[in-house]
C-alpha positions as CSV (number, residue, x, y, z in Angstrom):
1,M,-34.4,-30.1,11.0
2,H,-31.2,-28.0,10.8
3,E,-31.2,-24.8,8.9
4,A,-28.3,-24.2,6.6
5,A,-25.7,-21.9,8.1
6,E,-25.6,-18.5,6.4
7,P,-22.3,-18.0,4.5
8,L,-20.0,-15.4,6.0
9,A,-20.2,-12.0,4.3
10,R,-17.1,-11.5,2.2
11,E,-15.1,-8.3,2.1
12,N,-13.1,-8.8,-1.1
13,V,-10.2,-6.8,-2.3
14,L,-8.3,-7.0,-5.6
15,I,-4.5,-6.9,-5.3
16,T,-2.4,-6.2,-8.4
17,V,1.4,-6.8,-8.3
18,V,3.7,-5.7,-11.1
19,G,7.5,-5.6,-11.3
20,Q,10.7,-7.4,-12.5
21,D,10.4,-11.1,-12.1
22,R,12.3,-12.6,-9.2
23,V,12.1,-15.6,-6.8
24,G,9.6,-15.4,-4.0
25,I,7.1,-12.8,-5.0
26,I,4.0,-15.0,-4.6
27,A,5.4,-16.4,-1.4
28,R,6.0,-13.0,0.1
29,V,2.6,-11.6,-0.8
30,A,0.8,-14.7,0.3
31,T,2.6,-14.9,3.6
32,S,1.8,-11.3,4.4
33,L,-1.8,-12.0,3.7
34,A,-1.9,-15.2,5.7
35,Q,-0.3,-13.6,8.7
36,N,-3.2,-11.2,8.8
37,N,-5.9,-13.8,8.3
38,I,-6.7,-12.6,4.8
39,N,-7.8,-15.5,2.5
40,I,-6.8,-15.7,-1.1
41,L,-9.8,-16.6,-3.2
42,D,-8.4,-16.5,-6.7
43,L,-5.0,-15.7,-8.2
44,N,-3.5,-15.5,-11.6
45,Q,0.0,-14.5,-12.6
46,K,2.2,-14.5,-15.7
47,I,5.5,-13.3,-16.8
48,M,5.3,-10.8,-19.7
49,Q,8.7,-10.1,-21.3
50,G,10.5,-10.4,-17.9
51,Y,7.9,-8.6,-15.9
52,F,5.9,-10.3,-13.3
53,V,2.2,-9.5,-13.3
54,M,-0.3,-10.9,-10.8
55,N,-3.9,-10.3,-9.9
56,L,-5.4,-11.8,-6.8
57,M,-8.8,-11.6,-5.1
58,A,-8.7,-11.9,-1.4
59,D,-11.3,-12.0,1.4
60,M,-10.7,-9.6,4.3
61,A,-13.8,-10.6,6.3
62,G,-11.7,-12.2,9.0
63,S,-8.8,-10.0,8.7
64,K,-6.7,-8.7,11.6
65,I,-6.2,-5.4,9.8
66,D,-8.3,-2.9,7.9
67,L,-8.0,-1.8,4.3
68,D,-5.7,1.2,5.1
69,A,-3.3,-1.1,7.0
70,L,-3.4,-3.6,4.2
71,N,-2.4,-0.8,1.7
72,R,0.5,0.2,4.0
73,L,1.6,-3.4,4.3
74,M,1.5,-4.0,0.6
75,D,3.4,-0.7,0.0
76,D,6.1,-2.0,2.4
77,V,6.3,-5.4,0.6
78,G,6.5,-3.6,-2.7
79,R,9.3,-1.4,-1.6
80,E,11.2,-4.4,-0.1
81,M,10.9,-6.4,-3.3
82,G,11.0,-3.6,-5.9
83,L,7.4,-4.0,-7.0
84,K,4.3,-1.9,-7.5
85,I,1.4,-3.3,-5.5
86,M,-2.1,-1.8,-5.7
87,V,-5.0,-2.8,-3.4
88,Q,-8.6,-1.9,-4.3
89,H,-11.8,-2.9,-2.6
90,E,-13.8,-5.0,-4.9
91,N,-16.8,-2.6,-4.9
92,I,-14.5,0.3,-6.0
93,F,-13.0,-1.9,-8.8
94,R,-16.4,-3.0,-10.0
95,S,-17.7,0.6,-10.0
96,M,-14.7,1.9,-12.0
97,H,-15.0,-0.8,-14.6
98,R,-18.7,-0.9,-15.2
99,I,-19.6,-0.9,-18.9
């Protein structure tokens, strides 16, 4: 009898992107994550009065980079595209927003 394989531990981060709407925002962020083996688990985005707002949850368990390097990468992407991109570890986010 085979035992069920244990699921890989997840190392989730919440990434928030805000800025003027323009073509390619999701593609640029997603490509940067994929190039570093960071898996997008969930994503929602909307345009609010011309502003692009996106929240995504990503799993860094298999990532080629650490959280500090991801923050630097997203800062670079944000500067390049005129966006504000914030990265938080899921545990920090949950602690800050506990009721």
